[in-house]
C-alpha positions as CSV (number, residue, x, y, z in Angstrom):
1,M,-29.8,-10.2,-4.7
2,A,-27.7,-9.8,-1.6
3,F,-24.2,-8.3,-1.8
4,G,-21.3,-9.6,0.1
5,V,-18.4,-7.8,1.8
6,N,-15.0,-8.1,0.3
7,N,-12.5,-6.1,2.5
8,I,-9.1,-7.1,3.8
9,T,-6.6,-5.2,5.9
10,V,-3.3,-6.7,6.8
11,L,0.0,-5.6,8.4
12,G,3.1,-7.2,7.2
13,N,6.6,-7.0,5.6
14,I,7.3,-6.5,1.9
15,T,9.0,-9.6,0.6
16,R,10.2,-8.2,-2.7
17,D,10.6,-4.7,-4.1
18,P,7.5,-3.4,-5.8
19,E,7.7,-4.1,-9.6
20,L,6.2,-1.2,-11.6
21,R,5.0,-1.7,-15.1
22,F,2.5,-0.1,-17.4
23,T,-0.4,-1.5,-19.4
24,P,-0.5,-0.9,-23.1
25,S,-2.9,2.0,-22.4
26,G,-0.3,3.6,-20.0
27,T,-2.0,2.7,-16.7
28,A,0.6,2.1,-13.9
29,V,0.4,-1.2,-12.0
30,A,2.8,-2.4,-9.2
31,N,3.1,-5.9,-7.7
32,F,4.9,-7.0,-4.5
33,G,4.8,-9.7,-2.0
34,L,3.7,-9.3,1.6
35,A,4.5,-11.7,4.6
36,V,2.0,-11.5,7.5
37,N,2.9,-13.2,10.8
38,R,0.3,-14.7,13.1
39,N,0.7,-16.5,16.4
40,V,-1.1,-19.8,17.0
41,Q,-1.0,-22.1,20.0
42,N,0.3,-25.6,19.5
43,K,-2.4,-28.0,20.7
44,N,0.1,-30.6,21.9
45,S,2.7,-28.4,23.6
46,G,0.6,-25.4,24.5
47,E,3.5,-23.2,23.2
48,W,2.8,-20.2,20.9
49,E,4.3,-20.6,17.4
50,T,4.6,-18.0,14.6
51,Q,3.1,-18.9,11.3
52,V,3.5,-16.8,8.2
53,D,0.9,-16.1,5.4
54,F,2.2,-14.8,2.1
55,F,0.1,-12.5,-0.1
56,N,0.6,-11.0,-3.5
57,V,-0.5,-7.4,-3.6
58,T,-1.4,-5.3,-6.7
59,A,-1.7,-1.5,-6.7
60,W,-3.0,0.6,-9.6
61,Y,-2.6,4.1,-10.9
62,K,-0.8,6.7,-8.8
63,L,-0.8,4.3,-5.8
64,A,1.3,2.0,-7.9
65,E,3.8,4.7,-8.9
66,N,4.1,5.8,-5.2
67,C,4.7,2.3,-4.1
68,A,7.5,1.7,-6.6
69,E,9.1,5.0,-5.7
70,S,8.7,4.8,-1.9
71,L,8.7,1.2,-0.7
72,S,11.2,-1.6,-0.8
73,K,11.8,-5.2,0.5
74,G,11.6,-5.4,4.3
75,D,9.4,-2.3,4.8
76,R,6.5,-2.9,7.2
77,V,3.2,-1.7,5.7
78,L,-0.5,-1.7,6.3
79,V,-2.4,-2.8,3.2
80,S,-6.2,-2.4,2.8
81,G,-8.2,-3.5,-0.2
82,R,-10.1,-6.4,-1.6
83,L,-9.4,-10.0,-2.5
84,S,-9.4,-11.0,-6.1
85,Q,-9.1,-14.5,-7.6
86,D,-7.1,-15.1,-10.8
87,S,-7.8,-18.4,-12.7
88,W,-5.9,-19.9,-15.6
89,E,-5.1,-23.2,-17.2
90,S,-1.5,-24.5,-16.9
91,K,0.5,-25.9,-19.9
92,D,-0.4,-29.4,-18.8
93,G,-4.1,-28.6,-18.8
94,Q,-4.5,-28.3,-15.0
95,K,-6.8,-25.5,-13.7
96,R,-5.0,-23.2,-11.4
97,S,-6.0,-20.2,-9.3
98,T,-4.5,-17.7,-6.9
99,V,-5.9,-15.1,-4.6
100,K,-4.3,-11.6,-4.4
101,I,-5.0,-8.4,-2.6
102,I,-6.0,-5.4,-4.8
103,A,-4.9,-2.5,-2.7
104,N,-6.7,0.8,-2.3
105,V,-4.6,2.0,0.7
106,I,-1.0,1.2,1.4
107,A,0.7,2.9,4.4
108,P,4.0,2.5,6.2
109,S,4.0,1.2,9.7
110,L,5.5,3.8,12.0
111,E,6.0,1.1,14.7
112,F,9.8,0.9,14.2
113,A,10.6,3.8,11.9
114,S,9.4,7.2,10.8
115,C,8.8,8.5,7.3
116,R,8.3,11.8,5.5
117,L,5.0,12.5,3.8
118,E,5.3,14.5,0.6
119,K,2.1,15.9,-1.0
120,N,1.8,15.4,-4.8
121,P,-0.5,17.9,-6.5
122,R,-3.2,16.4,-8.7
123,A,-2.8,18.0,-12.1
124,E,-6.5,18.3,-13.0
125,E,-8.0,19.3,-9.7
126,G,-5.3,21.4,-8.0
127,V,-5.8,19.3,-4.9
128,S,-3.0,17.5,-3.0
129,S,-2.9,13.7,-2.4
130,G,-0.4,12.0,-0.2
131,S,2.7,10.0,-1.2
132,V,4.9,8.4,1.4
133,S,8.6,7.9,1.1
134,G,10.6,6.0,3.7
135,E,13.3,7.9,5.4
136,G,14.6,5.2,7.8
137,V,14.7,6.6,11.3
138,S,14.7,10.3,10.3
139,G,12.3,12.9,11.6
140,G,8.9,13.0,10.0
141,S,7.3,16.0,8.5
142,V,4.3,17.1,6.4
143,S,4.6,19.9,4.0
144,G,1.9,21.7,2.1
145,E,2.0,24.0,-0.9
146,G,-0.4,26.8,-1.5
147,K,-2.4,26.1,-4.7
148,S,-5.5,27.5,-6.1
149,G,-8.2,24.9,-6.1
150,K,-11.5,24.7,-7.9
151,G,-13.9,27.6,-7.5
152,G,-11.1,30.1,-6.7
153,I,-10.5,28.7,-3.2
154,E,-6.9,29.0,-2.2
155,E,-5.2,26.5,0.0
156,A,-3.2,28.1,2.8
157,D,0.5,27.6,3.3
158,F,1.4,26.0,6.6
159,S,4.5,24.7,8.4
160,D,5.1,21.5,10.4
161,E,4.5,23.5,13.7
162,D,1.0,24.4,12.5
163,I,-0.2,20.8,12.3
164,P,-1.8,19.6,15.5
165,F,-0.7,15.9,15.1
């Protein structure tokens, strides 16, 4: 059996604040809307026109919590993930479906603003994973905290000046 490829990456603006909720088992899930502009040429006039595609985006686990804490309506973000189709039957018996993006990466666009990257320690592994919080047009920085990782390897403390990028 041949396998297909289901990857999508879009850059757009958040249309509604991420809504964070939890499943009965305690798993975090966040949903928000994303508007993606694209330019198409009008066949009659030859003029370029902007068209907008709207997507629903779902994030799970820590990514969901970070989205709800860090992102808001109007933020420009890059979303990478896969497409998923939900199907249901309406009250009047009509079959309905919608396609949404299940995100595995969500990152702010630094095209018009900067942000501050804060590392969140993973409780079980002693390893840091990134969380992004928007800071408008403030200076960006990356901070690291020394923690003992698995196998007795210690992570080094470093400052913003030590980072080559």
